C-alpha positions as CSV (number, residue, x, y, z in Angstrom):
1,X,8.7,-11.6,-0.3
2,X,8.5,-10.4,-3.8
3,X,5.5,-10.6,-6.2
4,X,6.6,-14.0,-7.6
5,X,6.8,-15.4,-4.1
6,X,3.4,-13.9,-3.3
7,X,1.9,-15.4,-6.4
8,X,3.3,-18.8,-5.4
9,X,1.8,-18.5,-1.9
10,X,-1.6,-17.4,-3.2
11,X,-1.7,-20.2,-5.7
12,X,-0.9,-22.7,-3.0
13,X,-3.4,-21.4,-0.5
14,X,-6.2,-21.0,-3.1
15,X,-5.5,-24.3,-4.9
16,X,-5.2,-22.5,-8.3
17,X,-2.5,-22.4,-10.9
18,X,0.3,-19.8,-10.6
19,X,-1.0,-18.2,-13.8
20,X,-4.5,-17.8,-12.4
21,X,-3.1,-16.4,-9.1
22,X,-0.9,-14.0,-11.0
23,X,-3.8,-12.7,-13.1
24,X,-6.1,-12.2,-10.0
25,X,-3.3,-10.5,-8.0
26,X,-2.4,-8.2,-10.8
27,X,-6.0,-7.3,-11.5
28,X,-6.6,-6.6,-7.8
29,X,-3.6,-4.4,-7.5
30,X,-4.5,-2.6,-10.7
31,X,-8.1,-2.0,-9.4
32,X,-6.7,-0.6,-6.1
33,X,-4.3,1.7,-7.9
34,X,-7.0,2.9,-10.2
35,X,-9.5,3.6,-7.5
36,X,-6.9,5.4,-5.3
37,X,-5.6,7.5,-8.2
38,X,-9.2,8.7,-8.8
39,X,-9.5,9.8,-5.2
40,X,-11.5,6.8,-3.8
41,X,-10.6,5.0,-0.6
42,X,-10.2,1.2,-0.8
43,X,-11.0,-0.6,2.5
44,X,-10.3,-4.3,3.0
45,X,-11.7,-5.1,6.4
46,X,-9.1,-6.7,8.7
47,X,-6.3,-5.9,6.3
48,X,-6.3,-2.1,5.9
49,X,-7.2,0.9,3.8
50,X,-5.5,2.5,0.7
51,X,-6.1,6.2,0.0
52,X,-4.7,9.3,-1.5
53,X,-3.4,12.0,0.9
54,X,-2.5,15.6,0.2
55,X,1.1,16.6,1.2
56,X,1.4,20.3,1.9
57,X,4.1,22.5,0.3
58,X,7.1,22.8,2.5
59,X,10.6,24.2,2.7
60,X,13.5,21.9,2.1
61,X,17.2,22.1,1.6
62,X,19.4,21.0,-1.3
63,X,21.6,18.3,0.2
64,X,24.6,19.3,-2.0
65,X,24.6,23.0,-1.5
66,X,22.5,23.5,1.6
67,X,20.4,26.1,-0.2
68,X,16.7,26.5,0.8
69,X,14.2,25.4,-1.7
70,X,10.4,25.1,-1.9
71,X,9.0,21.6,-2.2
72,X,5.6,21.8,-3.9
73,X,2.3,20.3,-2.6
74,X,1.5,16.9,-4.0
75,X,-0.7,13.9,-3.6
76,X,0.7,10.6,-2.3
77,X,-0.7,7.1,-1.9
78,X,-1.1,6.0,1.8
79,X,-1.9,2.7,3.5
80,X,-3.3,2.3,7.0
81,X,-3.1,-1.2,8.4
82,X,-6.3,-2.7,9.9
83,X,-6.6,-4.0,13.5
84,X,-6.4,-7.7,12.5
85,X,-3.2,-7.0,10.5
86,X,-1.7,-4.9,13.3
87,X,-2.5,-7.7,15.8
88,X,-0.8,-10.3,13.6
89,X,2.4,-8.2,13.4
90,X,2.5,-7.2,17.0
91,X,0.1,-9.3,19.2
92,X,-1.5,-7.3,22.0
93,X,0.1,-7.9,25.4
94,X,-2.3,-9.5,28.0
95,X,-2.3,-7.5,31.2
């Protein structure tokens, strides 16, 4: 599903126009990206959490030459799915 298909689904479920759904979805995504880039954690209960994580410096290899190289430390965005989301994707097995 791409963004256009997601906008269509949101517009249908929320009974709003596609233009309104696109504006709300874009604003929500922008707010999440802004918060995470400033170091905040965004938690949507049942869905998941967005946060910034530190990636340590490490040694890598140049795939063309095989030479060792240092990969610098960096920050990366991360998403952790919530329990409700995980259960929808892979329902728990009843024992």
